[in-house]
C-alpha positions as CSV (number, residue, x, y, z in Angstrom):
1,M,-64.6,45.7,9.3
2,S,-66.7,46.9,6.6
3,A,-68.9,44.7,4.4
4,R,-67.8,46.6,1.3
5,T,-65.5,45.0,-1.2
6,R,-62.8,46.8,-2.9
7,A,-63.8,48.0,-6.4
8,R,-61.7,46.5,-9.2
9,P,-60.4,48.7,-12.0
10,A,-62.8,48.8,-15.0
11,S,-60.4,47.2,-17.3
12,R,-60.0,44.0,-15.2
13,S,-63.7,43.5,-14.3
14,Y,-65.5,40.6,-15.9
15,T,-68.2,42.7,-17.5
16,A,-65.6,45.0,-19.1
17,R,-63.8,42.1,-20.6
18,L,-67.1,40.8,-22.0
19,Q,-67.9,44.1,-23.6
20,R,-64.6,44.4,-25.4
21,R,-64.8,43.8,-29.1
22,K,-62.2,42.0,-31.0
23,V,-61.3,44.1,-34.0
24,Y,-60.0,42.1,-37.0
25,R,-57.1,43.8,-38.6
26,P,-55.9,42.0,-41.7
27,P,-52.1,41.7,-42.1
28,R,-50.5,44.3,-44.3
29,P,-49.1,42.8,-47.5
30,W,-46.2,45.3,-47.6
31,P,-43.6,46.4,-45.1
32,A,-44.6,49.4,-43.0
33,W,-41.6,51.5,-44.3
34,L,-43.1,51.3,-47.9
35,T,-46.6,52.3,-46.9
36,N,-45.6,54.9,-44.3
37,A,-46.8,58.2,-45.5
38,V,-43.4,59.9,-45.2
39,A,-41.0,57.2,-46.1
40,G,-43.0,55.9,-49.1
41,W,-43.5,59.5,-50.3
42,H,-39.7,60.3,-50.3
43,L,-38.8,57.0,-51.8
44,A,-41.4,57.3,-54.6
45,L,-40.4,60.9,-55.4
46,T,-36.7,60.1,-55.5
47,L,-37.0,57.0,-57.7
48,A,-39.4,58.8,-60.1
49,L,-36.9,61.7,-60.5
50,V,-34.0,59.2,-61.0
51,A,-35.9,57.3,-63.6
52,E,-36.9,60.6,-65.3
53,L,-33.3,61.8,-65.5
54,G,-32.3,58.4,-66.8
55,H,-34.9,58.5,-69.6
56,L,-33.8,62.1,-70.5
57,A,-30.2,60.9,-70.8
58,A,-31.3,58.0,-72.9
59,A,-33.3,60.3,-75.1
60,V,-30.2,62.4,-75.8
61,V,-28.3,59.3,-76.7
62,E,-31.0,57.6,-78.7
63,W,-32.4,60.6,-80.6
64,P,-29.7,60.8,-83.3
65,G,-30.1,57.1,-84.2
66,S,-33.9,57.1,-84.2
67,A,-36.4,59.8,-83.6
68,A,-39.0,57.2,-82.5
69,R,-36.8,55.9,-79.7
70,G,-35.9,59.4,-78.6
71,T,-39.6,60.4,-78.6
72,F,-40.4,57.3,-76.5
73,H,-37.9,58.3,-73.9
74,V,-39.1,61.9,-73.8
75,V,-42.7,60.9,-73.4
76,V,-41.8,58.4,-70.6
77,A,-39.6,61.1,-68.9
78,G,-42.5,63.5,-69.0
79,G,-44.9,61.0,-67.5
80,L,-42.4,60.3,-64.7
81,G,-42.0,64.0,-64.1
82,V,-45.8,64.4,-63.8
83,L,-45.7,61.4,-61.3
84,A,-43.0,63.1,-59.2
85,V,-45.0,66.3,-59.1
86,S,-48.2,64.4,-58.2
87,V,-46.4,62.5,-55.4
88,Y,-45.0,65.8,-54.1
89,F,-48.5,67.4,-53.9
90,G,-50.3,64.3,-52.8
91,L,-51.9,61.5,-54.7
92,S,-55.5,60.3,-54.5
93,T,-56.4,56.7,-54.7
94,L,-57.1,56.9,-58.4
95,D,-53.8,58.7,-59.0
96,T,-51.9,56.1,-57.1
97,M,-53.6,53.3,-59.1
98,V,-52.8,55.0,-62.4
99,A,-49.2,55.6,-61.3
100,A,-48.8,52.0,-60.2
101,V,-50.0,50.7,-63.6
102,G,-48.1,53.3,-65.6
103,T,-44.8,52.7,-63.9
104,A,-45.1,49.0,-64.1
105,L,-46.0,49.2,-67.8
106,V,-42.8,50.8,-69.0
107,P,-40.4,47.9,-68.0
108,V,-42.9,45.5,-69.4
109,L,-42.9,47.4,-72.7
110,W,-39.1,47.4,-72.7
111,L,-39.0,43.6,-72.2
112,A,-41.7,43.1,-74.9
113,G,-39.7,45.3,-77.3
114,A,-36.5,43.5,-76.5
115,V,-38.1,40.1,-77.3
116,A,-39.5,41.6,-80.6
117,G,-36.2,43.2,-81.5
118,L,-37.4,46.7,-81.0
119,T,-35.7,47.7,-77.8
120,P,-35.7,51.4,-77.0
121,Y,-32.1,51.1,-75.6
122,Q,-30.0,50.4,-78.7
123,E,-27.4,53.1,-78.3
124,T,-27.6,53.4,-74.4
125,S,-25.3,51.3,-72.3
126,I,-26.9,48.3,-70.6
127,V,-25.9,49.6,-67.2
128,V,-27.9,52.8,-67.6
129,A,-30.8,50.9,-69.1
130,A,-30.8,48.4,-66.2
131,A,-30.6,51.2,-63.6
132,V,-33.5,53.1,-65.1
133,T,-35.6,49.9,-65.3
134,V,-34.8,49.0,-61.6
135,A,-35.8,52.5,-60.5
136,E,-39.1,52.2,-62.5
137,A,-39.8,48.7,-61.1
138,V,-39.2,49.8,-57.5
139,T,-41.3,52.9,-58.1
140,A,-44.1,50.7,-59.3
141,A,-43.7,48.5,-56.2
142,V,-44.0,51.5,-53.9
143,M,-47.0,52.8,-55.8
144,V,-48.7,49.4,-55.6
145,A,-47.8,49.2,-51.8
146,R,-49.4,52.6,-51.3
147,W,-52.4,51.7,-53.4
148,T,-53.1,48.5,-51.5
149,A,-52.5,50.1,-48.1
150,R,-55.4,52.6,-48.5
């Protein structure tokens, strides 16, 4: 019999276990499907386009009653269109932050205007207004999720 001992695999040896480093990975605050590069990208793009089309439809309805409300919807639709193009071509961290703040600001402005009696949806049905607002709010959540995941 030989005096040699059988060599253990490197991963099971005592010295290899001592040399391993524990890497702290903080928990992600958002689900993986929102921060996933492909799923979050498609969801943000689709919701931005839906919200843009909703604002354009609201602009057509609101413009005859008040040019200011129609202009508001056209400007917001233009911003959402720029967001959709930016999401398609890739957003930097700063672009993602601006998109998150911008898309969250529009529903807040609508609620503040509704409290003050200056709602931008006076002629548009409440169902369309709610659908557009939900699309904007979810777009804002996706943008915040992508911003914090970087």
